[in-house]
C-alpha positions as CSV (number, residue, x, y, z in Angstrom):
1,M,89.5,78.7,127.9
2,T,88.1,80.9,125.2
3,V,85.8,83.8,125.9
4,N,83.8,85.8,123.5
5,E,82.9,89.4,123.2
6,D,79.5,89.1,125.0
7,E,81.1,87.3,128.0
8,I,83.8,90.0,128.3
9,L,81.3,92.8,128.0
10,H,79.1,91.1,130.7
11,R,82.1,90.5,133.0
12,Y,83.8,93.9,132.8
13,G,81.4,96.3,131.0
14,L,82.7,99.0,128.7
15,R,84.4,100.8,131.7
16,P,86.1,98.1,133.7
17,A,86.9,98.8,137.4
18,A,90.5,99.6,138.0
19,E,91.1,96.2,139.6
20,H,90.0,94.5,136.4
21,L,92.2,96.4,134.0
22,D,95.1,93.9,134.3
23,Q,92.7,91.1,133.3
24,V,91.7,93.1,130.2
25,R,95.3,93.8,129.4
26,D,96.2,90.1,129.8
27,L,93.4,89.0,127.6
28,L,94.3,91.5,124.9
29,T,98.0,90.5,125.0
30,K,97.0,86.8,124.7
31,Q,94.8,87.5,121.7
32,T,97.5,89.8,120.2
33,N,100.1,87.0,120.5
34,L,97.7,84.5,118.8
35,E,97.0,86.9,116.0
36,Q,100.7,87.6,115.5
37,Q,101.2,83.8,115.1
38,S,98.8,83.7,112.2
39,Q,96.0,86.0,111.1
40,G,92.7,84.6,112.4
41,Y,94.2,82.8,115.4
42,G,93.2,85.7,117.6
43,D,89.7,87.0,118.0
44,T,89.7,90.5,116.6
45,E,86.3,91.3,118.0
46,V,87.5,90.5,121.5
47,M,90.7,92.5,120.8
48,K,88.6,95.5,119.7
49,L,86.4,95.3,122.8
50,C,89.5,95.1,125.1
51,C,91.0,98.1,123.3
52,V,87.7,100.0,123.9
53,Q,87.8,99.1,127.5
54,L,91.4,100.3,127.8
55,F,90.6,103.5,125.8
56,N,87.8,104.2,128.3
57,A,90.3,103.8,131.2
58,G,92.5,106.4,129.6
59,V,95.8,105.0,131.0
60,M,98.6,106.3,128.9
61,S,100.8,103.2,129.3
62,D,98.0,101.2,127.5
63,V,98.7,103.1,124.2
64,L,101.4,100.7,123.2
65,T,99.4,97.6,124.2
66,I,96.6,98.8,122.0
67,W,99.1,99.6,119.2
68,R,100.6,96.1,119.3
69,A,97.1,94.7,119.1
70,K,96.2,96.9,116.1
71,S,99.4,96.1,114.3
72,S,99.3,92.4,114.9
73,S,97.6,91.6,111.6
74,W,95.7,93.1,108.7
75,D,92.4,92.1,110.2
76,A,93.3,93.6,113.6
77,S,94.4,96.8,111.9
78,C,91.0,97.1,110.2
79,S,89.1,96.1,113.4
80,I,90.8,98.4,115.9
81,D,90.3,102.1,115.2
82,V,93.3,104.3,115.4
83,Q,91.3,106.6,117.7
84,L,91.5,103.9,120.3
85,L,95.1,104.8,120.9
86,C,94.0,108.2,122.2
87,G,91.9,107.4,125.3
88,G,94.1,109.9,127.3
89,G,93.5,112.6,124.6
90,L,95.0,113.2,121.2
91,A,97.6,115.8,122.1
92,E,98.6,113.9,125.3
93,T,98.9,110.6,123.4
94,K,101.2,112.2,120.8
95,A,103.3,113.8,123.5
96,Y,103.6,110.5,125.4
97,L,104.6,108.6,122.2
98,L,107.2,111.2,121.3
99,T,108.9,110.9,124.7
100,E,108.4,107.1,125.1
101,G,111.1,106.6,122.5
102,S,110.6,103.0,121.4
103,E,110.2,101.8,117.8
104,D,106.6,100.8,118.6
105,A,106.0,104.3,119.8
106,A,107.5,105.9,116.7
107,Q,105.3,103.7,114.5
108,A,102.2,104.4,116.5
109,L,102.9,108.2,116.4
110,G,103.5,108.1,112.6
111,H,100.2,106.2,112.2
112,I,98.3,108.7,114.3
113,R,99.8,111.6,112.4
114,R,99.0,110.1,109.0
115,S,95.4,109.5,110.1
116,E,95.2,113.0,111.5
117,A,96.4,114.5,108.2
118,A,93.8,112.4,106.4
119,G,91.0,113.8,108.6
120,G,90.6,110.8,110.9
121,F,90.6,113.0,114.0
122,A,88.7,116.0,112.6
123,D,85.9,115.8,115.1
124,F,87.7,113.7,117.7
125,S,87.1,114.0,121.4
126,V,87.5,111.3,124.0
127,E,83.9,111.8,125.2
128,T,82.4,111.6,121.7
129,Q,84.4,108.5,121.0
130,M,83.3,106.9,124.3
131,A,79.7,107.6,123.4
132,S,80.1,106.2,120.0
133,Y,81.4,102.9,121.4
134,A,78.7,102.8,124.1
135,N,76.1,103.1,121.3
136,Y,77.9,100.4,119.2
137,Y,78.0,97.9,122.0
138,S,74.5,98.5,123.2
139,A,73.0,97.9,119.7
């Protein structure tokens, strides 16, 4: 069964209830696996929405799930903003990735640091980012 962005937004909203987060994670993982098989197999708009939903939940362990989605293809990398890795806060996310220790964590941390150095986090706050996505999805 395929679902689209509108169905997911209707079903879970931008801030899914805690009991729905595993369903969002599962959907993101399935789309990530499809996208890793071949660019275009996964739905990058669905992937982005799932990442926004997980960002809004702010659960630190979701950082790597979002990173794997972002790094699954060139299209996904362009669709999924690096800021979506930081739903728990920029400093907190960097500290988490530093202590997590996996290769994925090191790559995600490097990507955040490069983006930060290039000004990608100049005016970043979790609240401002949430408001930006709320505006994007309500348009």
